[in-house]
C-alpha positions in Angstrom: 0.0 0.0 0.0 1.5 3.3 -1.2 0.1 6.7 -0.3 1.1 10.2 -1.4 -0.1 13.2 0.5 0.2 16.3 -1.7 -0.4 19.9 -0.5 0.1 23.2 -2.3 0.5 26.6 -0.6 1.5 30.2 -1.5 3.8 30.3 1.5 4.3 27.5 4.0 3.8 28.8 7.5 5.8 27.5 10.4 2.8 25.7 11.8 2.1 24.0 8.5 5.7 23.0 8.1 5.8 21.6 11.6 2.6 19.6 11.0 3.9 18.1 7.8 7.3 17.3 9.3 5.5 15.4 12.1 3.8 13.4 9.3 6.9 12.7 7.3 8.8 11.6 10.5 6.0 9.5 11.7 5.8 7.8 8.2 9.2 6.3 8.8 7.8 4.4 11.8 5.0 2.7 9.8 5.1 -1.1 10.3 3.2 -1.7 7.0 2.8 0.4 3.9 4.6 3.5 2.5 3.6 7.1 2.9 5.2 10.1 1.1 4.6 13.7 1.8 5.1 16.5 -0.7 4.4 20.2 0.0 4.5 22.6 -2.9 5.0 26.3 -2.3 6.6 29.4 -3.7 9.2 29.9 -1.0 12.6 28.3 -0.4 12.5 24.6 0.5 13.7 23.9 4.0 12.6 20.3 4.8 13.1 17.3 2.4 9.4 17.0 1.7 9.2 20.6 0.4 9.4 21.4 -3.3 9.5 24.9 -4.7 7.0 25.7 -7.4 8.8 26.8 -10.6 8.6 30.6 -11.2 6.1 30.6 -14.1 3.6 28.7 -12.0 3.8 30.8 -8.8 0.9 33.2 -9.5 -2.3 32.4 -7.6 -4.3 30.2 -10.0 -1.2 28.7 -11.7 -0.1 27.0 -8.5 -3.0 24.7 -8.8 -2.2 24.0 -12.4 1.3 22.9 -11.4 -0.1 20.7 -8.6 -2.5 18.9 -11.0 0.3 18.3 -13.6 2.5 16.8 -10.9 -0.4 14.8 -9.5 -1.2 13.3 -12.9 2.4 12.2 -13.3 2.9 10.8 -9.8 -0.6 9.2 -9.2 0.3 6.1 -11.3 3.0 5.2 -8.7 0.6 5.2 -5.7 -2.5 3.4 -4.6 -4.0 6.5 -3.2 -3.2 10.2 -3.6 -4.4 12.5 -0.8 -4.7 16.0 -2.1 -5.2 18.9 0.3 -8.2 20.8 -1.2 -7.2 23.8 -3.3 -9.7 26.6 -2.9 -11.3 28.4 -5.9 -9.3 26.1 -8.2 -10.3 26.9 -11.8 -8.4 23.8 -13.1 -10.3 21.2 -11.0 -13.1 20.9 -13.7 -10.3 20.1 -16.2 -8.0 17.7 -14.4 -9.9 16.2 -11.4 -11.5 13.5 -13.6 -8.2 12.0 -14.5 -6.7 11.3 -11.1 -8.9 8.3 -10.3 -7.2 7.3 -7.0 -7.5 10.8 -5.4 -9.0 11.5 -2.0 -9.8 15.1 -1.1 -8.5 16.4 2.2 -10.2 19.4 3.9 -8.8 21.6 6.7 -11.6 24.1 6.8 -15.2 24.9 5.9 -13.9 26.6 2.8 -16.9 28.5 1.6 -17.6 30.0 5.0 -13.9 30.7 5.8 -13.4 32.6 2.6 -16.1 35.0 3.6 -14.4 35.6 6.9 -10.8 36.1 5.8 -11.7 38.1 2.6 -14.3 40.6 3.7 -16.7 42.3 1.3 -17.0 41.7 -2.4 -13.7 39.9 -2.7 -14.7 37.3 -0.2 -18.1 36.8 -1.8 -16.5 36.3 -5.2 -14.0 33.8 -3.8 -16.7 31.9 -2.0 -18.9 31.8 -5.1 -16.0 30.4 -7.2 -15.1 27.9 -4.5 -18.7 26.7 -4.4 -18.5 25.8 -8.1 -15.0 24.6 -8.6 -14.9 22.9 -5.2 -18.0 20.9 -6.0 -16.4 19.4 -9.0 -13.2 18.5 -7.1 -15.2 16.9 -4.3 -17.6 15.0 -6.6 -14.7 13.5 -8.6 -12.7 12.4 -5.6 -12.8 8.7 -4.4 -13.3 9.9 -0.8 -13.7 13.0 1.4 -11.3 13.4 4.4 -11.7 16.1 7.0 -9.3 16.9 9.8 -12.3 17.1 12.1 -15.7 15.3 12.2 -17.4 18.7 11.9 -15.5 19.4 8.6 -16.1 15.9 7.3 -19.9 16.3 7.8 -19.8 19.8 6.4 -18.2 18.8 3.1 -20.6 16.0 2.5 -23.6 18.2 3.2 -22.4 21.4 1.5 -21.2 19.5 -1.6 -24.4 17.3 -1.6 -22.4 14.1 -2.0 -22.5 10.6 -0.6 -19.0 9.2 -0.6 -16.7 7.2 1.7 -15.4 9.7 4.3 -12.9 9.7 7.1 -11.5 11.9 9.9 -7.7 12.4 9.7 -6.8 14.5 12.7 -3.5 16.3 13.3 -0.9 14.5 15.4 2.7 14.9 16.5 5.9 12.9 16.1 5.7 11.6 19.6 9.4 10.6 20.1 10.3 14.2 19.4 8.8 15.3 22.8 9.7 14.5 26.4 7.9 15.2 29.6 8.7 18.7 30.8 10.8 19.0 34.0 8.5 19.4 37.0 9.1 22.7 38.8 5.5 23.4 39.7 4.7 25.7 42.6 2.8 24.4 45.6 0.7 27.5 46.1 0.2 29.0 42.6 -1.5 27.6 39.5 0.6 28.5 36.5 -1.1 28.3 33.1 0.6 28.8 29.7 -1.1 30.2 26.6 1.1 30.0 23.5 0.3 31.4 20.1 2.5 32.5 17.2 0.3 35.6 17.3 -2.9 36.0 19.1 -5.8 36.3 16.6 -9.5 36.4 17.1 -10.3 32.7 17.3 -7.6 32.1 20.0 -10.0 34.1 22.3 -7.5 36.1 24.3 -10.2 38.8 24.6 -12.4 36.2 26.4 -9.6 35.5 28.8 -9.2 39.2 29.5 -12.9 39.6 30.0 -13.0 36.7 32.4 -10.1 38.2 34.4 -11.9 41.6 34.5 -15.1 39.8 35.8 -13.2 37.9 38.4 -14.5 39.0 41.8 -12.5 36.9 44.3 -9.6 39.4 44.5 -8.3 37.8 47.6 -7.7 34.6 45.5 -6.2 36.2 42.5 -2.6 35.5 43.5 -3.3 31.8 43.1 -3.4 32.0 39.3 -0.8 33.2 36.8 -1.4 33.0 33.1 1.8 33.2 31.0 1.3 34.6 27.5 3.9 33.5 24.9 3.7 34.9 21.4 3.2 38.2 19.5 0.7 40.6 21.0 -0.8 43.7 19.3 -0.5 47.1 21.0 -4.2 47.0 21.7 -3.9 43.6 23.4 -1.0 44.8 25.5 -3.0 47.9 26.6 -5.9 45.7 27.6 -3.7 43.3 29.5 -1.9 46.1 31.4 -5.3 47.6 32.4 -6.4 44.2 33.6 -3.3 43.6 35.6 -3.8 46.9 37.5 -6.9 45.2 39.1 -5.7 41.6 39.4 -2.1 40.7 38.5 -3.0 37.5 36.6 -1.2 37.9 33.2 2.5 37.7 32.5 3.5 38.8 29.0 6.6 37.1 27.7 6.4 38.1 24.0 8.0 35.9 21.4 10.6 33.5 22.9 13.1 30.9 21.6 12.4 27.3 22.5 14.8 27.0 25.5 13.1 30.1 27.1 9.5 29.0 26.7 10.4 25.4 27.7 11.7 26.8 31.0 8.4 28.6 31.6 6.4 25.5 30.8 8.4 23.5 33.4 6.7 25.8 36.0 3.2 25.4 34.6 0.4 23.1 35.7 -1.8 23.4 32.5 -1.8 24.7 29.0 -4.6 26.8 27.4 -5.9 25.9 24.0 -7.9 28.1 21.6 -11.0 29.5 23.3 -13.1 30.9 20.4 -12.9 28.6 17.4 -16.5 29.2 16.8 -15.5 32.5 15.2 -14.0 30.4 12.4 -17.3 28.4 12.1 -15.7 25.4 13.8 -17.1 23.5 16.8 -14.1 21.1 17.1 -10.5 20.9 16.1 -7.3 19.0 16.3 -4.7 21.7 17.0 -1.0 21.0 17.3 -0.8 23.2 20.3 -3.0 20.9 22.3 -1.0 17.9 21.2 2.3 19.5 22.2 1.0 20.5 25.6 -0.1 16.9 26.3 3.1 15.3 24.9 5.1 17.2 27.5 2.7 16.4 30.3 0.5 19.5 30.5 -3.3 18.9 30.8 -5.2 21.3 28.6 -8.1 23.8 29.3 -9.8 24.6 26.0 -12.9 26.2 24.5 -13.6 23.5 21.9 -14.0 19.8 21.5 -11.0 17.9 20.2 -11.9 15.5 17.5 -9.4 12.8 18.6 -9.8 13.0 22.4 -12.6 11.3 24.2 -15.1 13.5 26.0 -14.3 11.9 29.4 -10.5 12.2 29.1 -9.5 13.8 32.4 -6.4 15.7 31.0 -8.4 17.7 28.5 -11.4 19.8 29.3 -13.7 21.9 27.0 -15.4 24.4 29.1 -16.6 28.0 29.5 -13.8 30.5 29.9 -13.9 31.7 33.5 -11.1 32.2 35.9 -12.7 29.9 38.5 -12.9 27.1 36.0 -9.3 27.5 34.9 -8.1 27.8 38.5 -10.0 24.7 39.6 -8.8 22.6 36.6 -5.2 23.7 37.4 -5.6 22.7 41.1 -6.9 19.3 40.1 -4.0 18.8 37.7 -1.3 19.6 40.2 -1.3 16.1 41.7 -1.0 14.4 38.3 2.5 13.4 37.2 3.7 14.8 33.8 4.6 11.3 32.6 1.0 10.1 33.4 -0.5 12.8 31.3 1.9 12.0 28.4 1.4 8.3 28.5 -2.3 8.4 28.7 -2.5 11.0 25.8 -0.3 9.1 23.4 -3.0 6.9 21.7 -4.9 10.0 20.7 -2.1 12.3 19.5 0.7 10.1 18.1 1.0 10.7 14.4 2.3 7.2 13.7 -0.8 5.7 15.2 -3.0 8.1 13.2 -1.2 7.3 10.0 -1.5 3.6 10.4 -5.2 3.8 11.1 -5.7 6.1 8.0 -3.8 3.8 5.8 -5.8 0.8 6.9 -9.0 2.7 6.1 -7.7 3.9 2.7 -6.7 0.3 1.7 -10.3 -0.8 2.1 -12.4 2.2 1.1 -10.3 3.9 -1.6 -7.4 1.8 -3.0 -9.4 -1.3 -3.8 -12.2 0.8 -5.3 -9.8 2.9 -7.5 -8.0 -0.3 -8.6 -11.3 -1.8 -9.7 -12.1 1.3 -11.8 -8.7 1.1 -13.5 -9.2 -2.5 -14.4 -12.6 -1.6 -16.0 -10.9 0.9 -18.3 -10.6 -0.2 -22.0 -7.1 -1.1 -23.2 
């Protein structure tokens, strides 16, 4: 069983690069089967799985053309090609019919997200084009794969299709993480909230509002929230104003790994995204949550995680209030880092996720695609 996972980007973000590197590293651990990862983008290649798109194909629509040309050439060497869905792709109606072993991978509710990230007429046009080109790409795919259950159901419903479908959540290369040193305080709950930059769906504003509404001022010294990442001037002003009332937040800014690892060694819990509903999502599989758990930090979040059971004690999806965060932190103090790490592994280890995905693809996609090829005239 041979699988190719192909993605195309304008620029590959650090988060996307990290996610794909976890996948490429985990693929080397597979007991059965072979999995290749290729990321096409216009920037310089850093990791072995990256390929730079040739200059003439780097403009917006032509990137998709290059991806289809490469897919057509490589697809004959694989049982299944997973292709990350390319939004408002004008070439899908021309090429999608000819890659008969393709499964379409979706990371967002594309038509809704385009309206959010491209306000006004531009977003409406992009969403309109995606509705039409995306419908062809989805209907000609052998299967639909979403990174969350919410997205999987959305694609089947929005595209009005009935196809084999699967959830392929994010995961991490588990051997690349170790339990954090345990330097936790006896008296203070320390929570860490890490973002490359704090944008609306991370919900920092909800955390600030919760701190401003916190009435138990005699108890405020029992909680410290460490913010690691880029903050806007407006966010810094809000945080400074809040800290004048209850000194909860500690702003560290952007840090190198050794510095933020030192901070996390003092922490009891990690904070995940608190407002994913602003992206139209009710659940997710974020790398941040997986990295917290892999180093032994239980997670307080504002959304369901698609890969983690609802009753898993080291992950909670709850309303953002200081009391709830504080209580979760106090409960987590007595749990060893290694216990959190070991019990989280079945849900976040990319090698486990890859093997399960390959087993499903072998039954639902590869065998079907092979039968179609055999039916083709000589």
